[in-house]
Steps between C-alpha positions, in 0.01 A plus 500: 500500500129427458458285811662751739840332521830675492729433204797501737367259764197326355326563832173678564138418429442188290234469230233440766603810694653300788824631640808279473754739652600863490602670179862609528624785288855571391748422777244301699293800609143388584220647292242611756202722420515855628330529836504682832534346844678203651335226286667585165836544672466160666404348161815652348716366784346151471573503124865605539704205367722277714693655789359844422157424651639430850718811480200701375294386801781607733542839330124560523499405870793734573326788321176445695692473829690824427194691371181337634274752323653424157278504191564234234424454131617317189567736211702427185548140621680612816391535863502861625506614862402847618308714740166662432556869434878460462530272197698185416840466664620165363425219257624148422570333168623149410790454263658174391775499763377741766219700657529875454372728775459858378507779757351796315678760717800276561762771470358651822548177699792444737691307393398532136394162349783363282357491148468818294207584273458705185239708684637762737371395842438126462746247638478122485579212727547158334441172681663191345438134577687380806596849619415588858267796528616757756153538650599783735645706213204422273246593769691822564479592131127422496434718807703787355338467155150503650567842655595659164261631235423214262396444142142591405249231593 
């Protein structure tokens, strides 16, 4: 739309250019400009709708605690986490009813995350509203994933 709003949500920049809320794409995924570093990831997390923002903050904190030297970026409207020289090892994405965590070498994790992917090595972990996050298991996956070769940065 001409004034920068989203057809789906009506949010975004108004005619004067002032922001009146994040643009949410299909399934409630925030539209955040591509960028490297913590700031675009934090903007994405802040724009996650409803309960997903608090869970996103917790996921981000667990990743940083497990891998303090983590590199962050937003690409393709999703936060990516990786290590310089090793590549990306996981990403997040909002869907209508859950947050999807993609472990790019998930088939090598022990135990293997529960959700299969069409790509060979990737496995997913879905977080739904009201479900308790097993932080020990999640942190274990993050630590394991960070030690594997990742996707090209």
